N, C-alpha and C positions, 0 to 999 in steps of 0.2 A: 504494500500500500504506500503510495507516494502522494501525500496530501499537500505538497509544497505550493502548488498553484492555488489550491482552495484556501490554504492558510494565508497566503499573500492577499488574496481578494478579501478575505474576512478582516485582516488587519487594516487594509486600505478602507474598508467600509465601516470601520470603528465597531467591529464585533459581529457583523453580518454581511452576507453577500448573496446575490442571485447567481446561481451556478447552473450550467446546463447539465442534464443527465449524462450527456456525452463526456463532459469533463470529469464528472464523478466516476463514471464507468472506467475511463482511462486511468484515473488515479488509483483505482482498485485493480488495474491490470486485466480487466475483462474485455472480451470482444463484443459481447452483446449484453443488453440490459434485460435479461430474462428475469422471471419472478424470483428465483433463488439469488440471482446477482443483486437485484435491488434490495432484497432483504439483507444480504451481506454488507452492502454499502451502508444501509441504515444502521446496522449493528456496529460497523467499523467507525462511523461518524460518532455514534454515541460513546464508544470506547475511547475515542480521541478527545472527548469533551465537547462535542457539538450536537445540537439538535437540528431539526429541519421541518419545514413546512412546504408542501403538504406532508401529512403524517406518513402516507404511503408514497414512496418515491415512484414516479411514473416509469413505465418501461420504454417509452418513446424517448430517444436520445435528443430530440429537439425541444423537449420540455424543460422548464426552469424550476429549480428547487431553491428556496430561501434557506441557506445554511447559516446558523448562528452559534456563537460561542456560549456555552453554558457557564458563564462567569459571575452571575449574580447581579449584573447590571440591570437597570430598569428596562432596557430594550430586551434583554434576555428574559426578564420576567413576563413581559407582554407576549413575546413569541411562545414562551412556555405555556401561557394561558391559552393561546390559540391551539397549541398542540394537545393540551390536556382536554380541551373541549371536544376534540375529534378523536382522541385516542382511547385506548383501553389498556388494561394490564400494567406492565412494568413502566412503560413510558408515561402513561397518564399519572401513575402513582408518583414517579419521580418529578414530574412537572408540578403536581400538587404540592409536594414537599418543598420544591424550589420556591414556589409562589408563597407558601406559608412562611418561609424564612425571610423573604424579601419584603413582603408587604409592610411589616412594622417599620422598617427603615424608610420606605417610600412615604408612608403616612406621616412620619416625624418631620419630613422636610417642609420648610415654609412655602 
């Protein structure tokens, strides 16, 4: 897995970036974005500390995925909320936890 291009785009975007499925597929060394491949991409992004919207990565390489860093920033919290609303299982649970830890800090800001 070579996420260099994705990580640069996210750094330039201040924590998030719109990335094509083709770019993600290439970063994971796959030739086609089949069902198992997009599941592996999703799991690999999560393991590297990134979330993504839509919750299910499309199989079409010309589609765009919003990839964001799970770093506790307000933007990360907002995107985690979107993900939690559409997800289930572990990702929704993780998103709910992230939001519950971030909201007190956001509420405290003037």
